[in-house]
ZAMARGU-4260 file (C-alpha; in steps of 0.2 Angstrom, whole numbers, plus 5000, padded with zeros to 4 digits):
<rodrens>
0) 5011/5120/4705 | 5029/5120/4711 | 5024/5128/4727 | 5010/5115/4730 | 5022/5101/4726
5) 5034/5108/4739 | 5021/5110/4752 | 5015/5092/4749 | 5033/5085/4752 | 5035/5097/4766
10) 5019/5090/4774 | 5025/5072/4771 | 5042/5076/4779 | 5033/5084/4794 | 5021/5071/4797
15) 5030/5055/4792 | 5042/5053/4807 | 5027/5055/4819 | 5018/5041/4809 | 5033/5030/4812
20) 5036/5034/4830 | 5018/5034/4835 | 5014/5018/4826 | 5029/5009/4836 | 5022/5016/4852
25) 5004/5010/4847 | 5009/4993/4842 | 5024/4987/4853 | 5020/4985/4871 | 5034/4993/4882
30) 5038/4977/4891 | 5044/4969/4875 | 5056/4983/4871 | 5058/4993/4887 | 5073/5003/4882
35) 5068/5006/4864 | 5051/5012/4870 | 5059/5026/4881 | 5070/5031/4866 | 5055/5031/4854
40) 5044/5041/4867 | 5058/5054/4870 | 5060/5056/4851 | 5042/5057/4847 | 5039/5071/4861
45) 5055/5080/4856 | 5051/5080/4837 | 5033/5085/4841 | 5039/5100/4851 | 5051/5105/4837
50) 5039/5103/4823 | 5024/5110/4831 | 5027/5128/4824 | 5029/5121/4807 | 5013/5110/4808
55) 5003/5126/4814 | 5010/5136/4800 | 5006/5122/4787 | 4988/5121/4794 | 4986/5140/4793
60) 4993/5140/4775 | 4982/5125/4770 | 4966/5133/4777 | 4969/5150/4770 | 4975/5144/4752
65) 4968/5155/4738 | 4954/5148/4728 | 4965/5145/4713 | 4977/5133/4724 | 4962/5123/4731
70) 4958/5106/4724 | 4943/5107/4712 | 4937/5089/4714 | 4925/5084/4728 | 4936/5069/4733
75) 4952/5080/4734 | 4942/5094/4744 | 4935/5081/4756 | 4952/5073/4759 | 4960/5090/4762
80) 4948/5094/4775 | 4949/5077/4784 | 4968/5079/4784 | 4966/5096/4792 | 4954/5090/4805
85) 4964/5075/4809 | 4980/5085/4811 | 4971/5097/4823 | 4964/5082/4833 | 4982/5075/4834
90) 4989/5091/4840 | 4976/5094/4853 | 4975/5076/4860 | 4995/5077/4859 | 4995/5091/4871
95) 4983/5083/4883 | 4993/5066/4882 | 5009/5077/4885 | 5001/5083/4901 | 4991/5068/4907
100) 5001/5054/4900 | 4995/5037/4895 | 4981/5036/4908 | 4970/5050/4902 | 4956/5046/4889
105) 4962/5057/4875 | 4979/5048/4875 | 4971/5033/4867 | 4963/5044/4854 | 4980/5052/4850
110) 4988/5035/4848 | 4977/5032/4834 | 4979/5048/4826 | 4995/5041/4817 | 4983/5031/4806
115) 4970/5045/4806 | 4983/5057/4799 | 4993/5046/4788 | 4978/5038/4778 | 4970/5055/4772
120) 4987/5063/4769 | 4992/5049/4757 | 4974/5050/4749 | 4975/5069/4748 | 4992/5068/4739
125) 4987/5055/4727 | 4971/5064/4722 | 4981/5080/4720 | 4993/5071/4708 | 5008/5071/4720
130) 5010/5052/4717 | 5028/5051/4724 | 5024/5060/4740 | 5008/5049/4742 | 5018/5033/4739
135) 5031/5038/4751 | 5018/5042/4765 | 5009/5025/4761 | 5025/5015/4761 | 5031/5023/4777
140) 5014/5020/4786 | 5015/5002/4779 | 5033/4999/4785 | 5029/5006/4802 | 5014/4995/4805
145) 5023/4980/4798 | 5038/4983/4808 | 5029/4986/4824 | 5019/4970/4821 | 5035/4960/4817
150) 5043/4967/4833 | 5028/4961/4843 | 5029/4944/4835 | 5047/4941/4835 | 5055/4951/4849
155) 5060/4940/4864 | 5045/4939/4875 | 5047/4948/4892 | 5034/4947/4905 | 5024/4962/4910
160) 5025/4957/4928 | 5042/4959/4937 | 5052/4943/4941 | 5049/4934/4957 | 5066/4928/4964
165) 5066/4914/4977 | 5070/4918/4995 | 5088/4918/5000 | 5097/4925/5015 | 5104/4939/5004
170) 5103/4958/5007 | 5100/4969/4992 | 5109/4985/4987 | 5102/4999/4998 | 5104/5011/4984
175) 5090/5002/4974 | 5077/5008/4987 | 5071/5025/4982 | 5067/5039/4995 | 5048/5041/4998
180) 5049/5059/4993 | 5053/5053/4975 | 5037/5043/4975 | 5028/5059/4982 | 5032/5069/4967
185) 5018/5060/4957 | 5008/5051/4970 | 5005/5066/4981 | 4990/5060/4991 | 4997/5043/4995
190) 5013/5051/5000 | 5005/5064/5011 | 4994/5050/5019 | 5010/5039/5022 | 5020/5053/5029
195) 5006/5055/5042 | 5005/5037/5046 | 5014/5027/5060 | 5022/5017/5046 | 5032/5032/5041
200) 5037/5036/5059 | 5040/5019/5066 | 5058/5025/5072 | 5050/5040/5081 | 5041/5030/5094
205) 5048/5032/5112 | 5044/5013/5115 | 5055/5008/5100 | 5069/5020/5105 | 5069/5013/5123
210) 5069/4995/5116 | 5083/4999/5104 | 5093/5006/5119 | 5090/4990/5128 | 5096/4979/5114
215) 5110/4987/5105 | 5117/4970/5098 | 5101/4968/5088 | 5103/4985/5079 | 5116/4978/5067
220) 5107/4963/5062 | 5102/4960/5044 | 5095/4946/5033 | 5112/4940/5027 | 5119/4939/5045
225) 5103/4930/5051 | 5106/4917/5037 | 5124/4914/5042 | 5119/4911/5060 | 5105/4899/5055
230) 5117/4889/5043 | 5131/4887/5055 | 5126/4874/5069 | 5142/4879/5079 | 5136/4897/5081
235) 5124/4901/5095 | 5107/4907/5090 | 5098/4920/5100 | 5079/4920/5103 | 5080/4939/5100
240) 5082/4935/5081 | 5064/4929/5081 | 5056/4941/5093 | 5067/4957/5094 | 5076/4961/5078
245) 5068/4979/5078 | 5075/4984/5061 | 5066/4970/5051 | 5050/4979/5053 | 5053/4996/5060
250) 5067/5000/5046 | 5066/4986/5034 | 5077/4993/5021 | 5091/4992/5035 | 5087/4974/5038
255) 5084/4968/5020 | 5097/4981/5012 | 5116/4981/5014 | 5117/5000/5019 | 5121/4996/5038
260) 5114/5013/5044 | 5113/5018/5062 | 5096/5014/5069 | 5100/5024/5085 | 5102/5040/5075
265) 5093/5035/5059 | 5094/5046/5043 | 5089/5044/5025 | 5079/5028/5021 | 5082/5021/5038
270) 5073/5036/5046 | 5058/5033/5034 | 5053/5017/5044 | 5042/5006/5033 | 5043/5016/5017
275) 5036/5016/4999 | 5050/5008/4990 | 5052/4993/5002 | 5034/4988/5001 | 5032/4991/4983
280) 5047/4980/4978 | 5041/4965/4988 | 5038/4950/4977 | 5033/4936/4989 | 5033/4931/5007
285) 5043/4916/5012 | 5032/4907/5025 | 5041/4896/5038 | 5042/4877/5035 | 5036/4873/5052
290) 5050/4860/5054 | 5055/4854/5072 | 5046/4853/5088 | 5039/4869/5096 | 5045/4873/5113
295) 5031/4868/5126 | 5032/4886/5134 | 5037/4901/5125 | 5049/4908/5137 | 5064/4914/5127
300) 5076/4913/5142 | 5074/4894/5142 | 5076/4891/5123 | 5089/4879/5117 | 5097/4881/5100
305) 5085/4867/5094 | 5070/4877/5100 | 5076/4893/5092 | 5080/4884/5076 | 5062/4877/5076
310) 5055/4895/5078 | 5067/4901/5064 | 5060/4888/5053 | 5043/4895/5056 | 5048/4913/5054
315) 5042/4922/5039 | 5053/4933/5029 | 5049/4945/5014 | 5056/4942/4997 | 5062/4960/4994
320) 5068/4962/4977 | 5071/4980/4971 | 5084/4974/4958 | 5069/4967/4948 | 5062/4984/4945
325) 5065/4990/4927 | 5071/5007/4929 | 5067/5022/4917 | 5080/5033/4911 | 5086/5044/4926
330) 5075/5036/4938 | 5081/5038/4956 | 5093/5052/4951 | 5099/5064/4964 | 5097/5078/4951
335) 5079/5085/4951 | 5080/5090/4932 | 5085/5072/4928 | 5072/5064/4939 | 5059/5075/4931
340) 5063/5067/4914 | 5061/5050/4922 | 5044/5055/4930 | 5038/5061/4913 | 5043/5045/4905
345) 5033/5036/4918 | 5019/5047/4916 | 5019/5045/4897 | 5022/5026/4897 | 5017/5019/4915
350) 5013/5001/4911 | 5030/4994/4916 | 5031/5006/4931 | 5014/5001/4937 | 5018/4982/4936
355) 5035/4983/4944 | 5029/4993/4959 | 5013/4984/4962 | 5016/4965/4964 | 5001/4954/4967
360) 5006/4951/4984 | 5002/4969/4989 | 4983/4965/4986 | 4985/4950/4998 | 4985/4950/5017
365) 5002/4941/5016 | 5010/4957/5013 | 5007/4960/5032 | 5013/4943/5037 | 5031/4945/5042
370) 5029/4960/5052 | 5012/4957/5060 | 5014/4940/5067 | 5029/4940/5078 | 5035/4925/5067
375) 5024/4912/5075 | 5010/4901/5069 | 5007/4887/5081 | 4993/4879/5090 | 5001/4885/5106
380) 5000/4903/5101 | 4985/4904/5088 | 4981/4922/5091 | 4995/4932/5083 | 4988/4945/5072
385) 4990/4938/5055 | 4987/4920/5060 | 4972/4925/5070 | 4965/4933/5054 | 4970/4918/5043
390) 4961/4906/5054 | 4945/4917/5055 | 4929/4918/5045 | 4936/4934/5037 | 4948/4923/5027
395) 4937/4912/5016 | 4950/4906/5003 | 4940/4915/4990 | 4947/4932/4984 | 4929/4938/4981
400) 4923/4936/4999 | 4939/4937/5009 | 4940/4952/5019 | 4959/4956/5019 | 4970/4966/5030
405) 4970/4980/5017 | 4951/4980/5017 | 4951/4987/5035 | 4968/4995/5037 | 4970/5004/5020
410) 4953/5012/5019 | 4946/5028/5027 | 4931/5020/5034 | 4931/5003/5041 | 4916/4992/5037
415) 4922/4974/5040 | 4918/4970/5022 | 4928/4970/5006 | 4931/4988/5002 | 4936/4996/4986
420) 4936/5015/4989 | 4938/5028/4975 | 4952/5040/4973 | 4965/5047/4960 | 4982/5038/4960
425) 4990/5054/4953 | 4982/5072/4953 | 4980/5072/4934 | 4973/5054/4933 | 4955/5048/4933
430) 4946/5043/4948 | 4949/5024/4950 | 4940/5010/4959 | 4950/5000/4972 | 4961/5014/4979
435) 4970/5011/4995 | 4972/5024/5009 | 4990/5024/5015 | 4987/5030/5032 | 4988/5012/5038
440) 4976/5015/5053 | 4978/5003/5066 | 4970/5011/5081 | 4986/5016/5090 | 4980/5033/5097
445) 4994/5033/5110 | 5007/5032/5096 | 4999/5046/5086 | 4998/5057/5102 | 5017/5053/5106
450) 5021/5060/5089 | 5011/5076/5092 | 4998/5072/5079 | 4980/5075/5086 | 4973/5073/5068
455) 4979/5056/5066 | 4975/5052/5084 | 4956/5056/5080 | 4957/5045/5065 | 4964/5030/5075
460) 4951/5032/5089 | 4937/5032/5076 | 4944/5016/5070 | 4944/5009/5087 | 4926/5015/5090
465) 4920/5004/5076 | 4929/4989/5081 | 4918/4981/5095 | 4902/4983/5104 | 4898/4979/5122
470) 4882/4976/5132 | 4879/4972/5151 | 4871/4955/5152 | 4870/4953/5171 | 4872/4963/5187
475) 4872/4954/5203 | 4874/4963/5220 | 4881/4955/5235 | 4881/4966/5250 | 4893/4980/5246
480) 4899/4974/5230 | 4893/4972/5212 | 4898/4958/5200 | 4894/4966/5182 | 4895/4954/5167
485) 4898/4962/5151 | 4897/4954/5134 | 4910/4960/5121 | 4907/4957/5103 | 4921/4959/5090
490) 4911/4961/5074 | 4923/4970/5063 | 4940/4965/5069 | 4947/4952/5057 | 4959/4945/5071
495) 4958/4942/5089 | 4954/4958/5100 | 4964/4966/5105 | 4978/4963/5093 | 4992/4954/5102
500) 5008/4961/5094 | 5016/4968/5110 | 5012/4968/5129 | 5006/4986/5127 | 4991/4980/5118
505) 4978/4974/5130 | 4960/4979/5134 | 4949/4980/5149 | 4932/4984/5155 | 4930/4997/5167
510) 4913/4998/5177 | 4906/5013/5186 | 4891/5013/5198 | 4880/5029/5198 | 4868/5036/5211
515) 4851/5044/5207 | 4860/5061/5203 | 4872/5052/5190 | 4887/5054/5202 | 4900/5041/5202
520) 4899/5032/5219 | 4912/5018/5214 | 4922/5012/5199 | 4934/4998/5195 | 4953/5001/5194
525) 4961/4997/5177 | 4974/4984/5176 | 4992/4989/5180 | 4999/4979/5165 | 4995/4965/5153
530) 4998/4952/5166 | 4987/4959/5179 | 4973/4946/5177 | 4967/4949/5195 | 4962/4967/5192
535) 4945/4973/5197 | 4942/4979/5179 | 4941/4963/5168 | 4957/4961/5158 | 4956/4956/5140
540) 4973/4949/5136 | 4982/4932/5132 | 4997/4926/5141 | 5010/4920/5129 | 5024/4916/5142
545) 5012/4905/5153 | 4997/4900/5142 | 4985/4894/5155 | 4967/4892/5152 | 4962/4906/5163
550) 4974/4918/5156 | 4967/4916/5138 | 4955/4930/5137 | 4955/4937/5119 | 4939/4939/5109
555) 4939/4929/5093 | 4933/4938/5076 | 4914/4939/5074 | 4911/4931/5092 | 4905/4937/5109
560) 4913/4934/5125 | 4908/4938/5143 | 4919/4946/5156 | 4915/4950/5174 | 4921/4964/5184
565) 4920/4965/5202 | 4915/4982/5209 | 4917/4986/5228 | 4904/4999/5234 | 4905/5011/5249
570) 4895/5005/5263 | 4876/5009/5261 | 4879/5015/5243 | 4862/5017/5233 | 4866/5013/5215
575) 4854/5018/5202 | 4864/5013/5186 | 4879/5004/5180 | 4890/5010/5166 | 4903/4999/5157
580) 4917/5006/5146 | 4928/4996/5135 | 4946/5002/5134 | 4961/4997/5123 | 4978/5001/5131
585) 4983/5011/5115 | 4969/5022/5116 | 4966/5034/5132 | 4947/5036/5128 | 4934/5022/5129
590) 4931/5014/5113 | 4913/5007/5117 | 4901/5012/5131 | 4885/5004/5138 | 4874/5007/5153
595) 4860/4998/5163 | 4848/5005/5175 | 4845/4995/5191 | 4829/4993/5202 | 4827/5005/5216
600) 4834/4997/5232 | 4822/4994/5246 | 4821/5008/5258 | 4830/5006/5275 | 4819/5000/5289
</rodrens>
């Protein structure tokens, strides 16, 4: 009898602390007591690992008890086996939750095992005449439940979402931005995609390096310094602040952070380009107020300070706020063992982490605004990438029907429709709807090739090939020349085609004349640059510096536009067919091709 009583109190002593800790974790949301939740989690896991051998020994002892020690009444026997079964379920689901964390299905079952074990344990002890032990377990279960409910009711409320500070020209401590490889320790696929993307290698482009060498004064600019210049009317403003502060997009932690790294020889976070921690600590986008008159011609060399101030008032900036992230114990530590503890805490209790690193702005096209607009939204320049999308049919104002930037550039297959692909956020997690590819495909094949990445180049070309279609609408022969009119339809591009972000982005239509054998007898030459509007191959581009009607040749979303290329033929050439190819300057291969057979020419007399 004494041995049974000892075993009863031992079982209560083993299970009771788990009841208290587990009930707290079940009842109190982490965002109400974030630090306490981490302490309780570590205590719960540590206690479980320490007491596991004792629990297994108790189970074996209880199952193999001699007949004389087993309860004789049916209720006692039932509660005994229910207790054994509940304990086994708690142990098994506990191991699964220890590996997969709070996002795996058995974790929810394990959470309720505190009740599933506590109730039959108290009943079993009561029926076995261990009334003190039964009362102790019941009291502890009641206090844990009541205490958790009271904590939920009276603890100071804390929002699940991270705070959204107002915009100010203030840089953030650079040390709060975490290296991307830290994120990759759990988000393996997203990290590998990002690492291959041009976002991760913005500082590696030859064009960027050349631009930085031409503008060394801009490399030290950061948000705080820009604010000082804007606020002081006696200090001269430079148009380059609007158009040429490379670091604001190519290395945003350098522009929004206070680290002052070298951008000519970047290392660490600066070398990561547009990294995980910067985007995932965005809280809002400050849109320009649009105060002041716009310059009549967007020629930076002629801007007055008033002109530049008017542009600056329109320039959007990100509200980067890494300081609002609620950090887990050892998060961001330089010691791998300490960071592993943080990673497991995040795995076990991910709600706060998921909220802090996925602000609602990331699901909105505004997340792309400050870098993909050149800072201008005006009637004079309506075709900048973001604003071209915002004024298009793709932006309906209804989240259910709007096709966002993410729907085309954060997917593996562009459809031109709202896309919610399926993938795992972490290797141990479930397949989730609404995953986003972090390749950030944008069609820049030349950039991928310059980085020595043919795999990425092929993905970029495939995106281009799905962007537009072409068809020959008219062919007119005049002596030894052909005027070939080609209709370009931009069906899946949510902004103007081609995207006017730099002068390297322009398109053209190349036309070839074929004889009966299929040999090329003549072809149009491509334009020399983005301002070569007189090229034989029709140029698809828009002039920003001199916006005349005949230089505005972009194709609006979900519309068609005709372009005529003039093809000179050799004297007496007999043309059997015409082939038209659509090119984008950032892709060496044609992105769309069409052909048209011509009537056989009359035989010579």
